[in-house]
C-alpha positions in Angstrom: 19.8 -16.5 22.7 20.9 -18.7 25.7 21.7 -22.4 26.0 20.0 -24.5 28.7 23.1 -24.0 30.7 22.6 -20.2 30.5 25.6 -19.6 28.1 25.2 -17.0 25.3 25.1 -18.7 21.9 28.0 -17.6 19.7 25.9 -15.8 17.0 24.2 -13.7 19.7 27.6 -12.7 21.4 27.8 -9.3 19.7 24.3 -8.3 20.5 24.6 -9.5 24.1 27.8 -7.4 24.6 26.0 -4.3 23.3 23.0 -4.9 25.5 25.2 -5.3 28.6 26.5 -1.7 28.0 23.0 -0.2 28.0 21.0 1.0 31.0 17.3 0.3 31.2 16.4 3.9 30.2 18.7 3.6 27.2 16.9 0.5 26.1 13.5 2.1 26.7 14.6 5.1 24.6 15.6 2.9 21.7 12.3 1.1 21.9 10.5 4.5 21.7 12.7 5.5 18.7 11.6 2.2 17.0 7.9 2.9 17.7 8.2 6.5 16.5 9.7 5.2 13.2 6.7 2.9 12.7 4.3 5.7 13.6 5.8 8.2 11.2 5.9 5.6 8.4 2.3 4.8 9.0 3.0 1.0 9.4 -0.3 -0.4 10.5 -2.3 -3.6 10.6 -6.1 -4.0 11.0 -7.3 -6.2 13.8 -10.9 -7.2 12.8 -13.4 -7.3 15.6 -11.4 -5.1 18.0 -13.5 -3.1 20.3 -11.5 0.1 20.6 -10.1 0.6 17.1 -9.4 -1.5 14.1 -6.2 0.1 12.6 -3.2 -0.1 14.8 0.5 0.4 14.7 1.9 -3.1 14.6 3.7 -3.9 17.9 7.5 -4.3 17.2 10.2 -5.5 19.5 13.6 -3.9 19.8 15.8 -7.0 20.0 16.5 -8.8 16.7 16.3 -12.6 16.3 19.6 -13.9 14.9 20.0 -17.1 12.8 23.5 -18.4 11.9 24.5 -19.0 8.3 24.7 -22.8 8.5 21.2 -23.1 9.9 19.8 -20.8 7.2 21.4 -22.9 4.5 19.3 -25.8 5.6 16.1 -23.6 5.7 16.9 -22.3 2.2 17.3 -25.7 0.7 14.2 -27.0 2.4 11.9 -24.2 1.3 13.2 -24.4 -2.3 12.5 -28.1 -2.3 9.0 -27.6 -0.8 7.8 -24.9 -3.2 9.2 -26.7 -6.2 7.1 -29.8 -5.3 4.0 -27.8 -4.4 4.1 -26.0 -7.8 4.5 -29.4 -9.5 1.5 -30.7 -7.4 -0.6 -27.7 -8.6 0.3 -28.2 -12.2 -0.6 -31.9 -11.9 -4.0 -31.5 -10.1 -5.0 -28.9 -12.6 -3.7 -31.1 -15.4 -3.5 -34.9 -15.7 -4.1 -35.5 -12.0 -1.6 -38.4 -11.9 -0.9 -38.0 -8.2 -4.6 -38.5 -7.5 -4.9 -41.5 -9.8 -1.9 -43.1 -8.1 -3.6 -42.6 -4.7 -0.8 -40.6 -3.1 -3.2 -37.9 -2.1 -7.0 -38.7 -1.7 -8.9 -37.5 -4.8 -11.9 -36.2 -2.8 -9.6 -34.3 -0.4 -8.3 -32.2 -3.3 -11.3 -32.0 -5.7 -13.8 -31.3 -2.9 -11.7 -28.6 -1.2 -13.3 -25.2 -1.3 -10.1 -23.7 -2.6 -9.9 -26.0 -5.6 -10.8 -24.0 -8.7 -12.1 -26.2 -11.6 -11.9 -23.1 -13.8 -8.1 -23.5 -13.7 -8.2 -27.0 -15.3 -5.8 -27.3 -18.2 -4.8 -23.6 -18.2 -1.3 -22.6 -19.1 0.7 -21.1 -16.3 4.2 -19.7 -17.2 7.1 -21.8 -15.8 4.4 -23.8 -14.0 4.9 -21.3 -11.2 1.4 -21.2 -9.6 2.6 -19.8 -6.3 4.9 -16.8 -7.2 5.0 -15.5 -3.6 5.0 -18.0 -0.7 5.3 -17.4 3.0 5.9 -20.6 4.9 5.6 -20.6 8.7 8.4 -22.4 10.5 8.9 -23.3 14.1 11.9 -24.6 16.0 11.4 -28.0 17.5 12.7 -29.1 20.9 15.7 -30.7 19.3 16.6 -27.3 17.7 15.7 -28.2 14.1 13.2 -26.2 12.1 9.9 -27.7 10.9 7.1 -26.3 8.7 3.9 -25.4 10.6 2.0 -24.3 7.5 2.3 -23.0 4.0 0.8 -19.8 2.7 0.4 -19.8 -1.1 -2.7 -17.6 -1.7 -1.9 -14.0 -0.8 0.7 -14.2 1.9 1.3 -11.0 3.8 4.0 -9.7 6.2 6.9 -8.9 3.9 6.6 -5.2 4.3 7.0 -5.6 8.1 10.2 -7.6 7.4 11.5 -4.7 5.4 10.3 -2.0 7.8 11.8 -3.9 10.8 15.1 -4.0 9.0 15.1 -0.2 8.5 14.2 0.4 12.1 16.8 -2.1 13.3 19.6 -0.3 11.5 18.7 2.8 13.5 18.5 1.2 16.9 21.6 -1.0 16.8 23.7 0.4 14.0 27.2 -0.6 15.2 26.2 -4.2 16.1 24.3 -4.5 12.8 27.4 -3.5 10.8 29.7 -5.8 12.7 27.5 -8.9 12.4 27.6 -9.5 8.7 23.8 -9.5 8.3 22.5 -10.5 4.9 20.6 -7.7 3.1 16.9 -7.9 2.4 16.7 -4.5 0.6 16.6 -6.1 -2.9 13.3 -7.9 -2.2 11.1 -5.4 -4.1 13.4 -5.6 -7.1 13.4 -9.4 -7.0 9.6 -9.4 -6.7 9.2 -7.1 -9.7 11.7 -9.2 -11.7 9.8 -12.4 -10.8 6.4 -10.8 -11.8 7.8 -9.4 -15.1 9.4 -12.8 -15.8 5.9 -14.4 -15.8 5.0 -12.5 -19.0 8.5 -12.0 -20.5 7.9 -14.7 -23.2 5.3 -12.5 -25.0 5.9 -8.9 -23.9 9.4 -7.3 -23.8 8.7 -4.9 -20.9 5.5 -6.1 -19.2 3.3 -3.6 -17.2 2.8 -4.8 -13.6 0.2 -3.6 -11.2 -0.7 -4.4 -7.6 -4.4 -5.2 -7.2 -5.6 -4.3 -3.7 -9.1 -4.7 -2.1 -8.8 -1.1 -0.9 -8.0 1.0 2.2 -10.1 -1.1 4.5 -8.1 -4.3 4.0 -6.0 -5.4 6.9 -2.8 -5.4 4.9 -3.4 -2.2 2.8 -0.3 -0.6 4.1 1.7 -3.5 2.7 0.0 -3.2 -0.7 0.8 0.5 -1.0 4.4 0.0 0.4 5.3 -2.8 -2.1 3.7 -0.9 -5.1 5.8 2.2 -4.2 9.0 0.3 -3.8 8.5 -1.6 -7.1 7.4 1.5 -9.0 4.2 -0.3 -10.0 0.7 1.3 -10.0 -1.5 0.4 -7.0 -5.0 -0.3 -8.4 -8.4 -1.4 -7.2 -10.9 -3.4 -9.3 -12.7 -0.2 -10.4 -9.4 1.1 -11.9 -9.3 -1.8 -14.4 -11.4 -2.7 -17.4 -11.5 -5.6 -19.8 -12.0 -5.1 -23.5 -11.7 -8.0 -26.0 -10.1 -10.2 -23.4 -7.4 -7.6 -22.7 -7.0 -5.9 -19.3 -6.5 -2.1 -19.2 -5.9 0.4 -16.5 -7.7 3.7 -16.5 -5.3 6.6 -16.5 -5.5 10.4 -17.0 -4.1 9.9 -20.5 -6.4 7.0 -21.5 -6.3 3.2 -21.2 -3.0 1.5 -20.6 -2.6 -2.3 -21.1 -1.8 -4.5 -18.1 0.3 -7.7 -18.5 0.8 -8.9 -14.9 -1.5 -8.4 -11.9 0.1 -9.0 -8.5 -3.2 -9.6 -6.8 -3.8 -9.2 -3.0 -7.5 -10.1 -3.4 -8.8 -13.6 -2.6 -9.9 -15.9 -5.4 -13.5 -15.5 -4.6 -13.5 -11.8 -5.4 -11.2 -11.3 -8.4 -14.0 -11.7 -11.0 -17.7 -11.4 -10.4 -18.5 -13.1 -13.7 -16.5 -16.3 -12.8 -16.5 -16.5 -9.0 -18.6 -14.6 -6.5 -21.3 -12.7 -8.3 -21.6 -10.1 -5.4 -18.0 -9.1 -5.5 -17.3 -5.4 -5.9 -13.5 -5.8 -5.5 -12.6 -7.6 -8.7 -12.8 -6.9 -12.4 -15.6 -8.3 -14.6 -14.1 -10.5 -17.4 -10.6 -10.7 -15.8 -10.6 -14.5 -15.7 -11.5 -14.8 -19.3 -8.6 -12.5 -20.2 -6.4 -14.8 -18.0 -7.8 -17.9 -19.7 -7.0 -16.4 -23.1 -3.4 -15.8 -22.0 -3.5 -12.1 -22.3 -2.7 -11.3 -18.7 -1.0 -13.2 -15.8 -2.4 -13.3 -12.3 0.1 -13.8 -9.5 -0.4 -15.9 -7.5 -2.5 -18.0 -9.8 -6.1 -18.6 -8.8 -6.6 -22.0 -7.1 -3.2 -22.1 -5.4 -5.0 -22.2 -2.0 -5.7 -26.0 -2.4 -1.9 -26.6 -1.9 -1.8 -24.8 1.5 -5.1 -26.4 2.7 -4.3 -27.7 6.2 -5.5 -31.2 5.3 -3.3 -31.3 2.1 -0.4 -30.1 4.4 -0.3 -33.5 6.0 0.6 -35.1 2.6 3.4 -32.6 1.6 6.2 -35.0 2.5 4.6 -37.6 0.3 4.1 -35.0 -2.4 7.8 -34.1 -2.3 8.8 -37.8 -2.5 6.4 -38.4 -5.4 7.6 -35.5 -7.6 11.2 -35.1 -6.6 12.2 -38.5 -5.3 13.6 -36.9 -2.2 12.9 -36.9 1.5 11.6 -33.6 2.9 14.5 -31.5 4.2 12.1 -29.6 6.5 9.7 -32.0 8.2 6.0 -31.4 9.0 4.4 -31.3 12.4 2.4 -34.4 13.3 -1.1 -33.8 12.0 -4.4 -35.7 12.6 -7.0 -35.7 9.9 -10.4 -35.6 11.4 -11.9 -36.9 8.2 -10.4 -40.3 9.2 -12.8 -41.9 11.8 -9.9 -43.4 14.0 -8.1 -40.1 14.0 -11.3 -38.2 14.8 -11.9 -40.4 17.8 -8.3 -39.7 19.0 -8.8 -35.9 18.6 -12.2 -35.9 20.5 -10.6 -37.9 23.3 -7.6 -35.5 23.6 -9.1 -32.0 22.9 -7.5 -30.7 26.1 -4.0 -31.5 24.6 -4.4 -30.6 21.0 -4.7 -27.5 18.7 -7.6 -27.9 16.3 -7.8 -25.8 13.0 -10.3 -25.3 10.3 -8.7 -26.5 7.1 -9.6 -23.4 5.1 -9.1 -20.7 7.7 -6.0 -18.5 8.2 -4.8 -15.7 10.4 -5.4 -17.5 13.6 -9.1 -17.6 13.1 -11.3 -20.8 13.4 -9.0 -22.6 15.8 -9.0 -24.1 19.3 -6.0 -24.2 21.5 -7.1 -27.1 23.8 -4.9 -26.5 26.9 -6.0 -22.8 27.0 -9.6 -23.3 26.2 -12.5 -23.6 28.6 -14.6 -26.7 29.0 -17.5 -25.0 27.2 -15.2 -24.0 24.2 -13.9 -27.6 23.9 -17.5 -28.9 24.1 -18.6 -26.6 21.3 -15.6 -27.5 19.2 -16.3 -31.2 19.7 -19.8 -30.7 18.3 -18.4 -28.9 15.3 -15.9 -31.7 14.7 -18.7 -34.3 14.8 -20.9 -32.3 12.5 -18.2 -31.6 9.9 -15.0 -33.7 10.5 -13.6 -33.1 7.0 -13.3 -29.4 7.8 -10.8 -29.9 10.6 -7.3 -31.1 11.4 -5.5 -31.3 14.8 -1.9 -31.1 15.9 -0.2 -31.5 19.2 0.2 -28.3 21.2 3.6 -27.1 20.2 5.7 -25.2 22.7 7.1 -22.6 20.4 10.7 -21.6 20.9 11.4 -18.3 22.6 13.5 -15.2 21.8 14.5 -12.3 24.1 12.1 -9.3 24.0 12.0 -6.0 25.8 8.8 -6.1 27.9 8.1 -3.2 30.3 11.8 -2.3 30.5 12.9 -5.9 31.2 14.3 -8.6 28.8 11.9 -11.5 28.9 11.4 -14.6 26.7 8.4 -14.6 24.3 7.2 -17.3 21.9 8.1 -16.8 18.3 7.7 -18.4 14.8 9.4 -17.6 11.5 8.0 -16.6 8.1 10.5 -16.6 5.3 9.4 -15.4 1.9 10.1 -17.4 -1.3 9.7 -16.1 -4.9 9.0 -18.5 -7.7 9.0 -17.7 -11.4 11.6 -18.8 -13.9 13.6 -19.8 -10.8 13.0 -20.1 -7.0 14.6 -17.5 -4.7 14.5 -17.5 -0.9 14.8 -14.0 0.5 17.7 -14.0 3.0 15.5 -12.6 5.8 12.2 -13.4 7.4 9.4 -12.0 9.5 9.7 -13.2 13.1 6.3 -13.0 14.7 6.1 -12.7 18.4 3.4 -13.7 20.9 3.7 -10.6 23.1 1.4 -11.8 25.9 3.2 -13.8 28.5 2.7 -17.5 27.9 0.7 -17.0 24.7 1.3 -19.2 21.6 -0.7 -17.0 19.2 1.7 -14.9 17.1 -0.7 -13.7 14.4 -0.8 -9.9 13.9 -4.6 -10.2 13.4 -4.8 -11.7 16.9 -2.7 -9.1 18.6 0.8 -10.5 18.0 3.9 -8.5 17.1 7.1 -8.8 15.2 10.8 -8.2 15.3 13.7 -8.0 12.9 15.4 -11.2 11.8 19.1 -11.2 11.2 20.4 -13.9 8.8 24.1 -14.0 9.3 26.4 -14.4 6.3 29.3 -16.8 6.2 31.5 -13.8 5.4 31.4 -10.1 4.7 31.3 -10.7 0.9 28.2 -12.8 1.1 26.5 -10.2 3.3 26.9 -7.6 0.6 26.0 -9.8 -2.3 
């Protein structure tokens, strides 16, 4: 919001003027209004392992994050480029594997990854759109430019909080919102439904879409139900579906109804006990055979997780160059691959300065933040690194950029990142909004909701009023 000299940045001027007119109690009342909205809407997130309760109202900050139009234009181009290349990479490694034969990405890194699914080899995927919904995490670097911290191509979550934050934001700063030419995000459910239907449009004129959820105990169940309602699509669990003659049907009160597209929010391992984990009670027996036969589309496609593996992440700039012949518009963060002996030695010698992550983990689990860890924790992680170096990567400790937040009645800076959402089907669409995740604890760098982080609305400014409405 402020420059190093303490001056208000131009795109924050309207919000700053409005805040200046509000007393502390006015701000606190608006924060309470925001929290009441989330409470009444039942907007929750499950924190696994919490002692007091697991299901909580997601903490939400009153003050929006604002990104100007010219900055967003760069982000939009960079994310489009990145997802196009990653979809081409997935089509290649599950096809001719030319990139592996050319040695651009190590063969064993891909083929030995837990998220690589040999069952997907040589299967047809409409439009070669393996990752139909992507949520890439961006951070602002010290020079002000954005970089990609990680990609999320499996079952990325958080878009419902982006939509809910926007609804709440309109209530708390209505005048400022209207005057700022903020680009709308309301059409996301329609765009998502159109993308999903487009995956089966070649062979069904009006495809039936369902949202497959693990059930009410999943951490993001609220989001599954929310998106299903906004799309007008049935929300189903595995027990609601049945496979006959390689066709997938949904049980209804009037009989079986054929399903064409499944927007699955269930991990690969659990979608079909006949193909993947035998002990899964969340999936549908025979689903993958129906998918293999081309009678149903699963979005995102099984096996997309190999492209957001944290070790493969280090090669994404080379992947973009290989397939598109372009330099990456959004750079990566410097990454050390512990599978390389020289890089492992460097990581072990600098554990107090680095962040170490398990390549297949997500949600802030399985990681060590070196500067904030105890000597015992660093020692235990060092043992884990030596025992299984291929399972870890390391990155420098990044001082995330900050945004103003209302904390205990005062405006204080808190560390933030940015998760825009990209849809990929017949074409790639970047939603003109994002989930800004906030590390609400002072000094903390962990923004994940599953680790107690919060969120705030993100205003993407339009170049003019006409663009804001389009």
